[in-house]
KOLLUM-64484 format. One line per 5 residues: for each residue y, z, x of N, C-alpha, C. Coordinates in Angstrom, 3 decimals, always signed. Layout:
! KOLLUM-64484
Y:Z:X:Y:Z:X:Y:Z:X | ...;
END
This chain:
! KOLLUM-64484
+29.031:+92.660:+101.915:+29.469:+93.115:+103.446:+28.808:+92.471:+104.521 | +29.364:+91.845:+105.481:+28.633:+90.940:+106.538:+28.144:+91.984:+107.769 | +26.807:+91.465:+108.145:+26.668:+92.231:+109.333:+27.158:+91.548:+110.535 | +27.398:+90.166:+110.564:+28.014:+89.331:+111.525:+28.799:+88.408:+110.875 | +29.785:+87.955:+111.605:+30.834:+86.654:+111.369:+31.012:+86.146:+112.477;
+30.875:+84.722:+112.445:+31.432:+83.974:+113.647:+32.688:+82.957:+112.881 | +33.434:+82.762:+113.720:+34.667:+81.855:+112.993:+35.089:+80.903:+114.090 | +34.840:+79.552:+113.810:+35.422:+78.512:+114.624:+34.528:+78.546:+116.017 | +33.358:+78.900:+115.976:+32.623:+78.916:+117.120:+32.273:+77.552:+117.868 | +32.613:+77.458:+119.020:+32.239:+76.118:+119.533:+31.529:+76.295:+120.874;
+30.520:+75.521:+121.225:+29.955:+75.727:+122.416:+29.873:+74.562:+123.248 | +30.491:+74.302:+124.333:+30.539:+73.003:+125.191:+30.046:+73.063:+126.621 | +29.345:+72.032:+127.044:+28.930:+71.823:+128.432:+29.978:+71.652:+129.537 | +29.535:+71.819:+130.599:+30.589:+71.851:+131.563:+31.190:+70.318:+131.805 | +30.759:+69.355:+131.227:+31.192:+68.091:+131.296:+32.093:+67.723:+129.773;
+32.244:+69.058:+129.195:+33.143:+69.033:+128.155:+32.402:+68.252:+126.923 | +31.185:+68.145:+126.982:+30.397:+67.629:+125.735:+30.258:+68.662:+124.678 | +30.741:+68.468:+123.311:+30.615:+69.659:+122.410:+29.237:+69.728:+121.790 | +28.669:+70.739:+122.001:+27.122:+70.999:+121.519:+27.221:+71.672:+120.327 | +28.023:+72.630:+120.029:+28.177:+73.229:+118.792:+29.803:+73.252:+118.479;
+30.145:+72.800:+117.158:+31.501:+72.439:+116.939:+32.110:+73.565:+115.682 | +33.124:+74.284:+116.045:+33.818:+74.869:+114.970:+32.856:+75.283:+113.803 | +31.846:+76.138:+114.179:+30.956:+76.957:+113.082:+31.718:+78.321:+112.760 | +31.665:+78.275:+111.459:+32.386:+79.606:+110.716:+30.969:+79.982:+109.736 | +30.642:+81.282:+109.935:+29.320:+81.596:+109.309:+29.417:+83.025:+109.165;
+29.150:+83.829:+107.905:+28.864:+84.971:+107.936:+27.382:+85.246:+107.292 | +26.678:+86.407:+107.945:+25.744:+86.851:+107.182:+25.495:+88.494:+106.787 | +25.130:+88.561:+105.398:+25.259:+89.661:+104.551:+24.175:+90.626:+105.252 | +24.349:+91.975:+105.118:+23.255:+92.753:+105.260:+22.063:+92.562:+104.214 | +20.932:+92.464:+104.732:+19.666:+92.309:+104.008:+19.492:+90.659:+103.768;
+20.408:+89.790:+104.134:+20.333:+88.510:+103.690:+19.370:+87.900:+104.538 | +18.492:+86.888:+103.842:+17.784:+85.846:+104.777:+18.134:+84.417:+104.716 | +18.614:+84.048:+105.889:+19.318:+82.541:+105.870:+18.421:+81.740:+106.715 | +17.980:+80.747:+106.136:+17.397:+79.639:+106.924:+18.454:+78.647:+107.440 | +18.379:+78.630:+108.910:+19.295:+77.495:+109.889:+18.491:+76.442:+109.993;
+18.759:+75.454:+109.220:+17.736:+74.025:+109.060:+18.470:+73.158:+109.886 | +17.821:+71.996:+110.297:+18.561:+70.843:+110.990:+17.160:+70.071:+111.721 | +17.645:+69.047:+112.133:+16.777:+68.062:+112.870:+16.739:+68.485:+114.316 | +15.827:+68.303:+115.138:+15.767:+68.510:+116.631:+16.887:+68.097:+117.179 | +17.589:+68.957:+117.947:+18.794:+68.501:+118.772:+19.925:+68.739:+118.116;
+20.051:+69.546:+116.970:+21.125:+69.706:+116.159:+21.861:+70.826:+116.544 | +21.371:+71.600:+117.551:+22.114:+72.721:+118.066:+21.561:+74.258:+117.501 | +20.771:+74.134:+116.811:+20.121:+75.428:+116.236:+19.900:+76.644:+117.209 | +19.209:+76.060:+118.279:+18.923:+77.157:+119.236:+20.248:+77.589:+119.898 | +21.226:+76.919:+120.129:+22.463:+77.370:+121.010:+23.203:+78.197:+119.779;
+23.254:+77.789:+118.671:+23.977:+78.610:+117.583:+23.445:+79.971:+117.355 | +22.113:+80.072:+117.148:+21.287:+81.241:+117.099:+21.553:+82.068:+118.206 | +21.589:+81.660:+119.791:+21.695:+82.474:+120.561:+23.122:+82.904:+120.720 | +24.128:+82.109:+120.378:+25.507:+82.295:+120.370:+25.583:+83.622:+119.282 | +25.235:+83.343:+118.164:+25.372:+84.394:+117.083:+24.811:+85.812:+117.594;
+23.651:+85.849:+118.397:+23.135:+87.062:+118.946:+24.044:+87.490:+119.959 | +24.767:+86.779:+120.643:+25.673:+87.244:+121.690:+25.179:+87.062:+123.058 | +24.185:+86.201:+123.295:+23.504:+86.029:+124.330:+23.810:+84.597:+125.247 | +24.690:+84.062:+124.584:+25.119:+82.747:+125.240:+26.438:+82.808:+126.190 | +26.962:+83.647:+126.058:+28.427:+83.667:+126.995:+28.177:+83.644:+128.221;
+27.225:+84.276:+128.871:+26.887:+84.280:+130.433:+25.813:+83.248:+131.018 | +25.534:+82.219:+130.053:+24.824:+81.163:+130.387:+25.373:+80.071:+131.332 | +24.947:+80.069:+132.439:+25.587:+78.923:+133.370:+25.671:+77.386:+132.667 | +26.541:+76.816:+133.048:+26.874:+75.423:+132.319:+27.334:+75.213:+130.995 | +27.697:+76.374:+130.385:+27.903:+76.503:+129.001:+29.407:+77.165:+129.062;
+30.371:+76.990:+127.853:+31.332:+77.713:+127.540:+31.497:+78.113:+126.230 | +31.829:+79.164:+125.708:+31.770:+79.595:+124.313:+33.179:+80.044:+123.954 | +33.514:+79.250:+122.692:+34.869:+79.819:+122.392:+34.847:+80.400:+120.720 | +35.706:+80.715:+120.321:+35.834:+81.273:+119.035:+35.507:+82.901:+118.666 | +35.407:+83.246:+117.694:+35.418:+84.619:+117.317:+34.019:+85.187:+116.854;
+33.674:+86.419:+117.372:+32.380:+86.685:+116.827:+32.445:+88.190:+116.587 | +32.228:+88.809:+115.246:+32.460:+90.069:+114.856:+31.378:+90.692:+114.293 | +30.796:+91.811:+114.633:+29.622:+92.291:+114.141:+29.755:+93.622:+113.771 | +29.013:+93.982:+112.688:+29.050:+95.506:+112.369:+27.584:+96.216:+112.453 | +26.889:+95.503:+113.242:+25.550:+96.056:+113.229:+24.872:+95.504:+114.706;
+23.740:+95.815:+114.800:+22.980:+95.258:+116.021:+22.132:+94.093:+115.833 | +22.103:+93.309:+116.834:+21.373:+92.052:+116.623:+20.107:+91.851:+117.664 | +19.109:+91.239:+116.928:+17.915:+91.104:+117.805:+17.557:+89.527:+117.875 | +16.953:+89.114:+118.877:+16.698:+87.801:+118.977:+15.266:+87.624:+119.372 | +14.599:+86.651:+118.648:+13.137:+86.253:+119.008:+13.501:+84.783:+119.470;
+13.000:+84.655:+120.892:+13.265:+83.079:+121.266:+11.976:+82.122:+120.937 | +12.394:+80.925:+120.937:+11.597:+79.894:+120.733:+9.993:+79.955:+121.388 | +10.245:+80.409:+122.753:+8.869:+80.885:+123.532:+9.088:+82.270:+123.549 | +8.222:+82.788:+122.730:+8.256:+84.433:+122.594:+7.617:+85.122:+123.966 | +6.907:+84.331:+124.853:+6.195:+84.867:+125.823:+7.105:+85.132:+126.886;
+8.336:+84.399:+126.865:+9.378:+84.832:+127.823:+10.049:+86.039:+127.587 | +9.720:+86.757:+126.422:+10.207:+87.923:+126.214:+9.402:+89.150:+126.706 | +8.039:+88.812:+127.087:+7.092:+89.804:+127.454:+7.192:+90.111:+128.615 | +7.193:+91.249:+129.288:+7.359:+91.504:+130.637:+6.185:+92.690:+131.447 | +5.453:+93.050:+130.221:+4.406:+94.005:+130.829:+2.841:+93.456:+130.399;
+1.893:+94.203:+130.894:+0.689:+93.567:+131.035:-0.012:+93.850:+129.604 | +0.456:+95.209:+128.955:-0.105:+95.421:+127.722:+0.795:+95.697:+126.621 | +0.418:+95.433:+125.443:+1.314:+95.274:+124.335:+2.131:+96.627:+124.275 | +1.561:+97.869:+123.926:+2.308:+99.083:+123.724:+3.364:+99.245:+124.732 | +3.055:+99.096:+126.005:+3.926:+99.309:+127.209:+4.901:+98.322:+127.033;
+4.766:+97.103:+126.519:+5.852:+95.928:+126.430:+6.669:+96.310:+125.325 | +6.271:+96.761:+124.185:+7.110:+97.051:+123.011:+7.897:+98.243:+123.498 | +7.399:+99.060:+124.351:+8.191:+100.431:+124.620:+9.264:+99.995:+125.479 | +9.440:+98.784:+126.335:+10.363:+98.465:+127.214:+11.712:+98.835:+126.902 | +12.329:+98.021:+125.794:+13.584:+98.313:+125.318:+14.079:+99.726:+124.985;
+13.061:+100.416:+124.349:+13.381:+101.689:+124.171:+13.494:+102.788:+125.215 | +12.819:+102.441:+126.226:+12.923:+103.113:+127.488:+13.985:+102.972:+128.147 | +14.720:+101.767:+127.999:+15.871:+101.459:+128.729:+17.173:+102.089:+127.898 | +16.717:+102.403:+126.702:+17.744:+103.215:+125.946:+17.911:+104.691:+126.402 | +16.596:+105.110:+126.825:+16.688:+106.553:+127.144:+15.928:+107.311:+126.110;
+15.248:+106.873:+125.071:+14.599:+107.401:+124.218:+13.325:+108.559:+124.828 | +13.174:+109.491:+124.175:+11.986:+110.417:+124.751:+10.694:+109.786:+124.179 | +9.891:+109.980:+125.000:+8.488:+109.407:+124.754:+7.746:+109.406:+123.361 | +7.934:+110.599:+122.680:+7.425:+110.947:+121.574:+8.366:+110.072:+120.433 | +9.547:+109.851:+120.745:+10.301:+109.038:+119.638:+9.975:+107.592:+119.709;
+9.630:+107.065:+121.086:+9.333:+105.860:+121.307:+7.989:+105.536:+120.569 | +7.020:+106.321:+120.711:+5.899:+105.980:+120.154:+5.887:+105.969:+118.469 | +6.646:+106.895:+118.234:+6.734:+106.991:+116.729:+7.573:+105.688:+115.970 | +8.314:+105.318:+116.793:+8.970:+104.021:+116.353:+8.145:+102.729:+116.474 | +7.293:+102.926:+117.586:+6.334:+101.587:+117.861:+5.471:+101.815:+116.646;
+4.881:+102.913:+116.274:+3.893:+103.062:+115.267:+4.333:+102.566:+113.838 | +5.443:+103.037:+113.579:+6.219:+102.869:+112.219:+6.310:+101.189:+112.099 | +6.761:+100.437:+113.277:+7.292:+99.328:+113.027:+5.899:+98.267:+113.122 | +5.100:+98.726:+113.980:+3.611:+98.062:+114.036:+2.849:+98.181:+112.620 | +3.000:+99.230:+111.994:+2.424:+99.483:+110.605:+3.116:+98.453:+109.739;
+4.298:+98.336:+109.587:+5.277:+97.419:+108.875:+4.884:+96.213:+108.834 | +4.625:+95.605:+110.118:+4.048:+94.364:+110.492:+2.686:+94.090:+110.533 | +1.995:+95.032:+110.096:+0.504:+94.995:+110.295:-0.002:+94.410:+111.446 | +0.654:+95.074:+112.399:+0.248:+94.717:+113.921:-0.272:+96.005:+114.814 | -0.708:+96.991:+113.978:-1.312:+98.156:+114.732:-2.512:+97.717:+115.637;
-3.169:+96.731:+115.135:-4.405:+96.526:+115.974:-4.290:+95.763:+117.208 | -2.860:+95.265:+117.347:-2.372:+94.506:+118.783:-1.895:+95.608:+119.711 | -1.700:+96.879:+119.297:-0.894:+97.782:+120.317:-1.668:+97.910:+121.606 | -3.147:+98.098:+121.501:-3.856:+98.242:+122.832:-4.512:+97.099:+123.468 | -3.928:+95.879:+123.236:-4.457:+94.446:+123.668:-3.774:+94.107:+124.958;
-4.275:+93.452:+125.669:-3.535:+92.866:+126.829:-2.515:+92.015:+126.242 | -1.492:+91.604:+127.062:-0.873:+90.448:+126.545:-1.389:+89.159:+126.730 | -2.095:+88.878:+127.877:-2.818:+87.726:+128.019:-3.964:+87.164:+126.977 | -4.219:+88.318:+126.293:-5.243:+88.032:+125.349:-4.857:+87.517:+123.850 | -3.678:+87.445:+123.702:-3.172:+87.160:+122.310:-3.001:+85.802:+122.221;
-3.157:+85.350:+120.900:-2.862:+84.129:+120.408:-1.431:+83.936:+120.304 | -1.010:+82.631:+120.137:+0.257:+82.234:+120.241:+1.084:+83.009:+119.040 | +0.559:+83.007:+117.834:+1.014:+83.876:+116.796:+0.928:+85.411:+116.920 | +0.166:+85.935:+117.626:+0.100:+87.323:+117.881:+1.271:+87.608:+118.900 | +1.453:+86.575:+119.908:+2.358:+86.877:+120.977:+3.786:+86.742:+120.313;
+3.965:+85.899:+119.340:+5.179:+85.698:+118.498:+5.533:+87.261:+117.871 | +4.395:+87.986:+117.170:+4.388:+89.086:+116.551:+4.786:+90.291:+117.524 | +4.304:+90.446:+118.378:+4.474:+91.277:+119.529:+5.934:+90.944:+120.196 | +6.493:+89.871:+120.375:+7.811:+90.000:+120.740:+8.617:+90.233:+119.588 | +8.436:+90.021:+118.469:+9.224:+90.547:+117.298:+9.235:+91.958:+117.149;
+7.923:+92.345:+117.255:+7.743:+93.920:+117.138:+8.934:+94.485:+118.306 | +8.826:+94.018:+119.446:+9.622:+94.684:+120.563:+11.003:+94.684:+120.406 | +11.468:+93.757:+119.584:+13.015:+93.497:+119.202:+13.189:+94.407:+117.989 | +12.343:+94.570:+117.000:+12.436:+95.346:+115.808:+12.653:+96.830:+116.198 | +11.821:+97.383:+117.233:+11.830:+98.836:+117.570:+13.155:+99.316:+117.921;
+14.066:+98.576:+118.172:+15.459:+98.815:+118.712:+16.343:+98.900:+117.532 | +15.609:+98.579:+116.193:+16.402:+98.741:+114.955:+17.732:+98.046:+114.930 | +17.390:+96.627:+115.107:+18.484:+95.769:+114.795:+18.729:+95.487:+113.242 | +20.017:+95.168:+112.904:+20.572:+94.910:+111.654:+20.358:+93.727:+111.271 | +20.201:+92.648:+112.268:+20.105:+91.283:+112.051:+19.140:+90.862:+113.087;
+18.088:+90.049:+112.686:+17.153:+89.363:+113.422:+17.318:+87.947:+113.473 | +17.513:+87.197:+114.712:+17.728:+85.777:+114.890:+16.343:+85.422:+115.236 | +15.708:+84.445:+114.586:+14.122:+84.105:+114.908:+14.423:+82.358:+115.118 | +14.351:+82.107:+116.560:+14.336:+80.620:+116.813:+13.249:+79.908:+116.609 | +12.798:+79.119:+115.603:+11.783:+78.427:+115.304:+10.539:+79.036:+115.538;
+10.192:+80.296:+114.897:+9.131:+81.065:+115.065:+7.715:+80.317:+114.370 | +7.839:+79.221:+113.632:+6.648:+78.856:+113.002:+6.181:+77.236:+113.793 | +7.209:+77.014:+114.460:+6.911:+75.320:+114.901:+5.700:+75.263:+115.672 | +5.051:+76.022:+116.538:+3.931:+75.569:+117.357:+2.682:+76.188:+116.801 | +2.756:+76.652:+115.683:+1.523:+77.516:+115.158:+0.659:+76.724:+114.402;
-0.697:+77.141:+114.786:-1.779:+76.554:+113.442:-1.707:+77.352:+112.314 | -2.416:+76.997:+111.152:-2.359:+77.982:+109.938:-2.549:+79.478:+110.112 | -3.459:+79.743:+110.879:-3.811:+81.140:+110.737:-2.732:+81.920:+111.390 | -2.178:+81.426:+112.624:-1.128:+82.092:+113.326:+0.389:+82.005:+112.512 | +0.277:+80.860:+111.901:+1.594:+80.816:+110.772:+1.510:+81.863:+109.783;
+0.520:+82.170:+109.255:+0.357:+83.018:+108.346:+0.799:+84.581:+108.606 | +0.233:+84.900:+110.063:+0.651:+85.910:+110.710:+2.211:+86.363:+110.674 | +2.933:+85.315:+111.158:+4.129:+85.278:+111.176:+5.008:+85.343:+109.982 | +4.452:+84.519:+109.129:+5.303:+84.438:+107.711:+5.064:+85.772:+106.989 | +3.837:+86.573:+106.990:+3.856:+87.752:+106.579:+4.728:+88.744:+107.136;
+4.842:+88.662:+108.494:+5.803:+89.510:+109.201:+7.276:+89.306:+108.630 | +7.804:+87.996:+108.384:+8.985:+87.697:+108.018:+9.311:+88.390:+106.537 | +8.125:+88.116:+105.737:+8.310:+88.373:+104.239:+8.311:+90.116:+104.244 | +7.786:+90.674:+105.260:+7.632:+92.346:+105.332:+9.169:+92.976:+105.670 | +9.978:+91.777:+106.291:+11.384:+92.301:+106.736:+12.481:+91.855:+105.742;
+11.989:+90.954:+104.923:+13.029:+90.516:+103.894:+13.637:+91.622:+102.977 | +14.958:+91.685:+102.824:+15.721:+92.489:+102.275:+15.937:+94.062:+102.750 | +15.187:+94.103:+104.027:+15.571:+95.265:+104.750:+16.376:+94.995:+105.804 | +16.051:+93.993:+106.573:+16.640:+93.412:+107.769:+17.227:+92.127:+107.624 | +18.450:+91.962:+107.859:+19.115:+90.588:+107.738:+18.367:+89.703:+108.751;
+18.172:+88.468:+108.183:+17.316:+87.386:+108.971:+18.051:+86.033:+109.166 | +18.049:+85.399:+110.360:+18.361:+84.186:+110.540:+17.482:+83.415:+111.054 | +16.752:+82.406:+110.397:+15.587:+82.010:+110.830:+15.848:+80.498:+111.084 | +15.932:+79.990:+112.390:+16.172:+78.471:+112.564:+14.913:+77.776:+112.771 | +14.806:+76.669:+111.927:+13.717:+75.616:+111.785:+13.948:+74.476:+111.332;
+13.335:+73.412:+112.129:+13.465:+72.066:+111.507:+12.663:+71.598:+110.547 | +11.633:+72.380:+110.290:+10.816:+72.233:+109.213:+10.852:+73.426:+107.954 | +11.363:+72.785:+106.783:+11.912:+73.890:+105.840:+10.751:+74.229:+104.686 | +9.562:+73.623:+104.866:+8.444:+73.519:+104.200:+8.062:+74.999:+103.457 | +7.715:+75.835:+104.410:+7.207:+77.074:+104.305:+8.076:+77.900:+103.617;
+9.442:+77.978:+104.120:+10.345:+79.278:+104.031:+11.570:+79.009:+102.858 | +11.617:+77.585:+102.357:+12.564:+77.108:+101.561:+12.723:+78.070:+100.394 | +11.502:+78.293:+99.711:+11.378:+78.964:+98.412:+11.833:+80.532:+98.278 | +11.855:+80.962:+99.565:+11.847:+82.594:+99.517:+13.046:+83.077:+100.352 | +14.166:+82.162:+100.839:+15.242:+82.395:+101.546:+16.343:+82.688:+100.536;
+17.317:+83.260:+100.948:+18.749:+83.455:+100.058:+19.363:+82.389:+99.982 | +19.607:+81.657:+101.465:+20.596:+80.620:+101.507:+20.167:+79.674:+102.754 | +20.427:+78.499:+102.597:+20.143:+77.404:+103.352:+21.536:+76.943:+104.274 | +21.520:+76.982:+105.571:+22.461:+76.390:+106.280:+22.085:+75.172:+106.928 | +22.574:+74.030:+106.688:+22.068:+72.520:+107.329:+23.053:+72.444:+108.440;
+22.482:+72.449:+109.636:+23.236:+72.036:+110.946:+22.883:+70.564:+111.431 | +23.876:+69.954:+111.509:+23.682:+68.613:+112.109:+24.689:+68.129:+113.159 | +24.193:+67.473:+114.452:+25.128:+67.391:+115.337:+26.159:+68.427:+115.676 | +25.690:+69.655:+115.463:+26.504:+70.891:+116.105:+27.290:+71.495:+115.141 | +27.416:+70.633:+114.008:+28.228:+71.281:+112.634:+27.521:+71.480:+111.660;
+28.145:+72.403:+110.895:+27.625:+72.936:+109.513:+27.959:+71.796:+108.357 | +26.784:+71.082:+107.881:+26.876:+69.858:+107.127:+26.785:+70.473:+105.815 | +26.038:+71.502:+105.430:+25.927:+72.120:+104.008:+25.483:+73.428:+104.001 | +25.823:+74.386:+103.119:+25.505:+75.557:+102.923:+25.392:+76.058:+101.550 | +24.263:+76.755:+100.909:+24.411:+77.421:+99.880:+22.874:+77.793:+99.417;
+22.385:+78.266:+98.224:+21.202:+78.524:+97.887:+20.260:+77.249:+97.912 | +18.913:+77.404:+98.132:+18.396:+76.272:+98.464:+18.176:+75.095:+97.674 | +18.279:+75.177:+96.265:+18.295:+74.071:+95.297:+19.627:+73.262:+95.424 | +20.771:+73.984:+95.794:+21.957:+73.478:+95.915:+22.270:+72.472:+97.142 | +21.167:+72.614:+98.241:+21.272:+71.680:+99.460:+20.123:+70.859:+99.559;
+19.147:+70.806:+98.527:+17.976:+69.861:+98.688:+18.285:+68.518:+99.106 | +19.279:+67.723:+98.563:+19.644:+66.571:+98.902:+20.046:+66.272:+100.268 | +21.131:+67.313:+100.579:+21.534:+67.069:+102.196:+20.447:+67.240:+103.207 | +19.506:+68.317:+102.856:+18.427:+68.475:+103.506:+17.584:+67.357:+103.741 | +17.360:+66.903:+102.612:+16.428:+65.410:+102.661:+17.155:+64.201:+103.392;
+18.321:+64.084:+103.302:+19.066:+63.033:+103.939:+19.075:+63.261:+105.279 | +18.878:+64.534:+106.016:+19.215:+64.843:+107.250:+17.600:+64.774:+107.797 | +16.927:+64.481:+107.044:+15.495:+64.372:+107.586:+14.740:+65.746:+107.849 | +15.097:+66.739:+107.308:+14.566:+68.158:+107.452:+13.193:+68.012:+106.600 | +12.128:+68.455:+107.009:+10.820:+68.388:+106.220:+10.884:+69.379:+105.197;
+10.708:+68.909:+103.946:+10.359:+69.660:+102.583:+9.115:+69.772:+102.350 | +8.806:+70.601:+101.408:+7.643:+70.460:+100.513:+7.297:+69.164:+99.966 | +5.941:+68.653:+99.960:+5.550:+67.400:+99.482:+6.073:+66.997:+98.053 | +5.818:+68.162:+96.956:+6.189:+67.968:+95.745:+7.573:+67.903:+95.722 | +8.535:+68.432:+96.804:+9.970:+68.343:+96.586:+10.391:+66.922:+97.014;
+9.888:+66.197:+97.951:+10.086:+65.141:+98.530:+9.632:+64.174:+97.134 | +8.803:+64.344:+96.738:+8.292:+63.279:+95.456:+9.167:+63.201:+94.505 | +9.404:+64.670:+94.034:+10.462:+64.818:+92.867:+11.887:+64.116:+93.105 | +12.374:+64.485:+94.336:+13.769:+63.924:+94.860:+13.537:+62.428:+94.693 | +12.488:+61.662:+95.410:+12.548:+60.170:+95.381:+12.397:+59.711:+93.855;
+11.869:+60.405:+92.966:+11.748:+59.941:+91.810:+13.013:+60.275:+90.812 | +14.228:+60.998:+91.540:+15.330:+60.940:+91.016:+15.418:+62.192:+89.916 | +14.685:+63.110:+90.301:+14.631:+64.506:+89.346:+15.719:+65.231:+89.990 | +16.391:+66.117:+89.073:+17.382:+66.798:+89.366:+17.000:+68.117:+90.198 | +17.730:+68.356:+91.428:+17.476:+69.507:+92.133:+17.337:+70.685:+91.584;
+17.891:+70.964:+90.324:+17.611:+72.136:+89.689:+16.232:+72.279:+89.058 | +15.630:+71.053:+88.930:+14.167:+71.319:+88.441:+13.160:+70.926:+89.182 | +13.432:+70.328:+90.343:+12.262:+70.013:+91.297:+11.456:+71.270:+91.788 | +10.012:+71.126:+91.961:+9.570:+72.494:+92.942:+10.040:+72.363:+94.115 | +10.083:+73.870:+94.646:+10.308:+73.882:+96.119:+9.457:+74.707:+96.870;
+8.202:+74.944:+96.468:+7.314:+75.554:+96.985:+6.018:+74.591:+97.718 | +5.437:+75.163:+98.585:+4.228:+74.110:+98.960:+3.308:+73.820:+98.249 | +2.877:+74.726:+97.047:+1.951:+74.614:+96.047:+2.330:+73.693:+94.904;
END
């Protein structure tokens, strides 16, 4: 059963340039999907459209059908843009306050999700004191407390050093199987072995889709970064069924 389905989704600029073309995609409940593709392939636009936040953007037109059976949350490529208050706990509470939840329920949700993401120690920090990885974690927490059924994460690992990448990867791993995830990345190195499905986007079109091993060659051909051992094995002509797909 799908938490969201888009059919023939197309995004055009005002000059009629097509940025995303005829994309049809369903994401199942609890499924983790890696949306991979080179820079400029349309990943951010597609993810934002799937989240339902592109229709009112100036300079863009969106056509096609979007059907959802659950709530969708979005983690932006620059998570600092999502944070609006001075302190973490107050910022995470913002969306729930807008929903009219009672203060006791708000705090209960915050504590529950912070524990799930191992982020309890961040709750009483100032936003400006957070590292980039911690900022990503707080923005993710602010979306998750609203109980989305699908989270769209736009390149959450791209600008992070090793320590901060580990923070975000552990948060993603904690969500897998419980919340459906659509993770957009141009670098598949870290997530390739842990996702259920990979969708390759090139020039605004879906070029390949399937379990990770089934799309290794198209990913490689498109220039998507793969684990080093995967690259070597493919270059040596090994079958995708037998090549390693982890970083180790």
